[in-house]
ROKOL-936389 format. One record per atom (N, C-alpha, C, O, CB): x, y, z; atom name. Coordinates in steps of 0.05 Angstrom, whole numbers, plus 5000, padded with zeros to 4 digits. Each point is the difference from the previous one (the first is absolute). Glycine has a CB too. Example, Ala and Ser with C-alpha at 12.3 -4.5 7.8 and 13.67 -1.06 7.14 Angstrom:
BEGIN
<sevex <5264,4886,5156>,N>
<sevex <4982,5024,5000>,CA>
<sevex <5018,5024,5000>,C>
<sevex <5021,5000,5013>,O>
<sevex <4941,4977,5012>,CB>
<sevex <5031,5044,4961>,N>
<sevex <5016,5024,5001>,CA>
<sevex <4985,5022,5014>,C>
<sevex <5010,5022,5004>,O>
<sevex <5014,4965,4953>,CB>
END
This chain:
BEGIN
<sevex <5186,5370,4665>,N>
<sevex <5013,4995,5023>,CA>
<sevex <4985,5001,5021>,C>
<sevex <5004,4981,5016>,O>
<sevex <5029,5033,4966>,CB>
<sevex <4947,5006,5024>,N>
<sevex <4983,5001,5019>,CA>
<sevex <4980,4975,4999>,C>
<sevex <4990,4992,5021>,O>
<sevex <5017,5058,4977>,CB>
<sevex <4988,4940,4981>,N>
<sevex <4979,4982,4996>,CA>
<sevex <5011,4975,5015>,C>
<sevex <4987,4988,5016>,O>
<sevex <4995,5031,4937>,CB>
<sevex <5045,4976,5040>,N>
<sevex <5018,4975,5011>,CA>
<sevex <4997,5007,5030>,C>
<sevex <4990,4983,5015>,O>
<sevex <5049,5009,4942>,CB>
<sevex <4969,5030,5053>,N>
<sevex <4997,5002,5031>,CA>
<sevex <4973,4993,5012>,C>
<sevex <4998,4985,5019>,O>
<sevex <5034,5051,4978>,CB>
<sevex <4949,4976,4991>,N>
<sevex <4969,4988,5005>,CA>
<sevex <4999,4975,4999>,C>
<sevex <4996,4990,5022>,O>
<sevex <4984,5043,4960>,CB>
<sevex <5023,4951,5000>,N>
<sevex <5000,4977,4995>,CA>
<sevex <5012,4981,5023>,C>
<sevex <4989,4980,5009>,O>
<sevex <5011,5038,4945>,CB>
<sevex <5019,4992,5053>,N>
<sevex <5018,4985,5024>,CA>
<sevex <4989,5009,5030>,C>
<sevex <5001,4986,5020>,O>
<sevex <5045,5017,4947>,CB>
<sevex <4946,5014,5031>,N>
<sevex <4987,5009,5030>,CA>
<sevex <4972,4986,4998>,C>
<sevex <4994,4988,5020>,O>
<sevex <5029,5063,4987>,CB>
<sevex <4960,4948,4973>,N>
<sevex <4976,4983,4999>,CA>
<sevex <5003,4969,5002>,C>
<sevex <4981,4987,5009>,O>
<sevex <5002,5050,4962>,CB>
<sevex <5042,4950,5022>,N>
<sevex <5008,4970,5006>,CA>
<sevex <5004,5000,5028>,C>
<sevex <4991,4982,5014>,O>
<sevex <5031,5007,4942>,CB>
<sevex <4991,5031,5053>,N>
<sevex <5009,4995,5031>,CA>
<sevex <4978,4999,5018>,C>
<sevex <4997,4984,5019>,O>
<sevex <5044,5041,4975>,CB>
<sevex <4939,4997,4997>,N>
<sevex <4980,5000,5019>,CA>
<sevex <4980,4979,4995>,C>
<sevex <4981,4998,5017>,O>
<sevex <5027,5047,4989>,CB>
<sevex <4992,4938,4973>,N>
<sevex <4979,4978,4991>,CA>
<sevex <5017,4972,5018>,C>
<sevex <4988,4980,5008>,O>
<sevex <4991,5044,4931>,CB>
<sevex <5042,4978,5063>,N>
<sevex <5020,4983,5009>,CA>
<sevex <4996,5002,5032>,C>
<sevex <5000,4980,5015>,O>
<sevex <5035,5027,4942>,CB>
<sevex <4961,5019,5053>,N>
<sevex <5000,5005,5027>,CA>
<sevex <4970,4989,5009>,C>
<sevex <4997,4982,5017>,O>
<sevex <5039,5062,4980>,CB>
<sevex <4946,4967,4990>,N>
<sevex <4972,4990,5000>,CA>
<sevex <4992,4967,5007>,C>
<sevex <4986,4990,5018>,O>
<sevex <5012,5050,4946>,CB>
<sevex <5018,4946,5015>,N>
<sevex <5002,4974,4994>,CA>
<sevex <5006,4982,5029>,C>
<sevex <4987,4981,5010>,O>
<sevex <5030,5034,4937>,CB>
<sevex <5010,4999,5064>,N>
<sevex <5013,4989,5022>,CA>
<sevex <4985,5007,5022>,C>
<sevex <5002,4985,5020>,O>
<sevex <5041,5015,4960>,CB>
<sevex <4938,5029,5023>,N>
<sevex <4984,5006,5022>,CA>
<sevex <4977,4974,4997>,C>
<sevex <4993,4989,5022>,O>
<sevex <5017,5070,4979>,CB>
<sevex <4978,4932,4977>,N>
<sevex <4977,4983,5006>,CA>
<sevex <5011,4978,5003>,C>
<sevex <4984,4986,5012>,O>
<sevex <4984,5035,4967>,CB>
<sevex <5054,4966,5015>,N>
<sevex <5013,4973,5010>,CA>
<sevex <5002,5001,5031>,C>
<sevex <4995,4980,5013>,O>
<sevex <5033,5015,4943>,CB>
<sevex <4981,5028,5053>,N>
<sevex <5007,5003,5026>,CA>
<sevex <4975,4997,5019>,C>
<sevex <5000,4989,5022>,O>
<sevex <5038,5039,4962>,CB>
<sevex <4938,4988,5002>,N>
<sevex <4976,5000,5017>,CA>
<sevex <4985,4972,4996>,C>
<sevex <4981,4997,5015>,O>
<sevex <5015,5056,4981>,CB>
<sevex <5009,4928,4988>,N>
<sevex <4985,4978,4992>,CA>
<sevex <5004,4983,5024>,C>
<sevex <5020,5004,5013>,O>
<sevex <4984,5001,4935>,CB>
<sevex <4980,4975,5058>,N>
<sevex <5002,4983,5023>,CA>
<sevex <5022,4981,4992>,C>
<sevex <5006,4994,4977>,O>
<sevex <4944,5011,5038>,CB>
<sevex <5061,4989,5005>,N>
<sevex <5024,4978,5000>,CA>
<sevex <4996,4975,4993>,C>
<sevex <5018,4984,4995>,O>
<sevex <4998,5037,5035>,CB>
<sevex <4956,4972,4971>,N>
<sevex <4990,4976,4997>,CA>
<sevex <5001,4994,4969>,C>
<sevex <5005,4978,4992>,O>
<sevex <4968,5025,5051>,CB>
<sevex <5022,5018,4942>,N>
<sevex <4993,4996,4973>,CA>
<sevex <5027,4990,4984>,C>
<sevex <4996,4984,4982>,O>
<sevex <4964,5054,5022>,CB>
<sevex <5061,4968,4998>,N>
<sevex <5022,4993,4983>,CA>
<sevex <5007,4966,5012>,C>
<sevex <5007,4982,4984>,O>
<sevex <5014,5078,5007>,CB>
<sevex <4978,4934,5037>,N>
<sevex <5007,4976,5013>,CA>
<sevex <4980,4977,4989>,C>
<sevex <5007,4978,4993>,O>
<sevex <5010,5049,5050>,CB>
<sevex <4953,4986,4955>,N>
<sevex <4980,4985,4999>,CA>
<sevex <4999,4990,4961>,C>
<sevex <4989,4979,4991>,O>
<sevex <4986,5049,5063>,CB>
<sevex <5038,4993,4931>,N>
<sevex <5004,4995,4970>,CA>
<sevex <5023,4975,5004>,C>
<sevex <4998,4977,4993>,O>
<sevex <4991,5080,4983>,CB>
<sevex <5031,4955,5035>,N>
<sevex <5026,4979,4998>,CA>
<sevex <4988,4969,5008>,C>
<sevex <5007,4980,4988>,O>
<sevex <5033,5061,5030>,CB>
<sevex <4948,4959,4997>,N>
<sevex <4986,4971,5015>,CA>
<sevex <4990,4987,4977>,C>
<sevex <5009,4979,4992>,O>
<sevex <4973,5039,5056>,CB>
<sevex <4993,4998,4936>,N>
<sevex <4986,4989,4984>,CA>
<sevex <5019,4991,4974>,C>
<sevex <4993,4980,4987>,O>
<sevex <4966,5048,5034>,CB>
<sevex <5062,4985,4972>,N>
<sevex <5018,4995,4972>,CA>
<sevex <5007,4975,5003>,C>
<sevex <5014,4989,4983>,O>
<sevex <5005,5054,5007>,CB>
END
């Protein structure tokens, strides 16, 4: 039970870090990638 709770907390922290990295990334990168695609 505790392992499942720890797993969920770890997954949430990973998602939060990923969102923070995306938010900190320059806005030019996604639009530039979309333009090349």
